[in-house]
N, C-alpha and C positions, 0 to 999 in steps of 0.2 A: 456569490462567494462559493456556493456548492454546485459544481457543474451538473446539469441534468442528464448528460449523456453517459454518466458513469454509474457503476453499481458500488455499494458500500457495505463494509462489514462493521458491526458494532464496535470492533476493536480499532476502528479509525484507519483502515486501509481501504483503498479504492481499486477497482478493476475496470479497465476500458476494454470491452469485448470487441474484438476485430476478427470475425469469422471464427476459426478454431483456436485463436490465440487471445491472450489478455495481457495488456500492460498493467503493471501493479505498482502502487506507490502508497505513501501515507497522505492523509488529508491535511488541508490547511489548518483545521482545528488541532490535529495531532501535533503538527510542527510548531504551532503557536504555544501549545501547552508545554512542549519540551524546551523551547528556547533555541538558541543558536546551536546547531548540530556541529559536532566536532569529529565524529567517526561513524561509519556505517559498515556493518558486517552483513554481507549478502550471501545467499547460497551460490554455489558454483554452477556454471553451465553444465547441463546434464543431470543435475540433482532433481529429485522428485519433491514437490511440495504438495501438502495436503490442506484442503480447506479447513481453517480453524486451528491448524497446527503451527508451531513456531517455525519461522523460516530465516530468522536472522535477528539483528538488533541494531539499535542506534544509540549513540551517546551524545549528550549535549552538555552545555555548561551547567545545567540544572540537574540532569538525571540520565540514567540509562533505561532503555525500554526495549522489550522484545517486540519483534515484528511477527505478525501472524498472516499467513497466506489466506486471501479471500477465495481462492480457487484451488482446484486440484489439477496437477499436470507436471510436465517436465520443463525445467528452466532452459530456454533456448538462447537467451541473451541476458546480460546484466549491464547496467549503466556504469561502465568502468570509470567514467568521468567523476563519479561520486567519491571514488577512493581518494582523490586529491582535492576535491571540491564539494564536500558534503553540504556546504551552505546553499548549493543549488536547490536542495529540498526546501529550505526556508524561503528562498526567493521565488521558486516556481514549483510548488508541490504537485501541480497537475501537468506540468510541461517538462522542462529540462531536469526536474527532480524525480522523474520516474525511476523505479528501482530495478524491476526485472520484467522480462517478457516470458510468458508461460504458454506452452502448447497444451491446450485443455484436454484432459482425459476423464474428468469427473462426469457424473450423470447430469443431464440438462436441468434436473430439479435443483441441483446445487446453486446454479445462477439465480434461480427463482427465489431462493432463500435469502439472497443479498438484498439490501435496502435500496430503494430509490432515493433521489435527492431529498424529497419531502420527509420521508421516514428518517433519513439520516440527520436532517436538520433538527428533528424532534429529539433524537438521541443527544445531540450536542447541547440543545437547550436544557435538557434535564441534567446533564453533567456540569453545565456552567453554573448551576445554582448551588 
């Protein structure tokens, strides 16, 4: 359920590091807690995102929630399909439900501060109680 090839933030976002870029989205746990997503507000291409800082928001039938960037860099692509089909995040949070692609500009230590799958599973277990 928690892919081992991704890095995770305690705020339930994931990053798939591909060279000097990262795909970013929210985790299965996050979308499950939110319920059916109805709206996604993402940063624009060219915007700068900062690790740990707000980068957008999602709304669901249950709640609205801020999105926090797990990495620092410049947004090079957004998943425009989510504008009309935010439910892709519920259906495939690690696939078609990705949110943004970021050209990494943060220090390498930043990625080391993110959680691996096992550590993230522990965060989810603690929050589920």
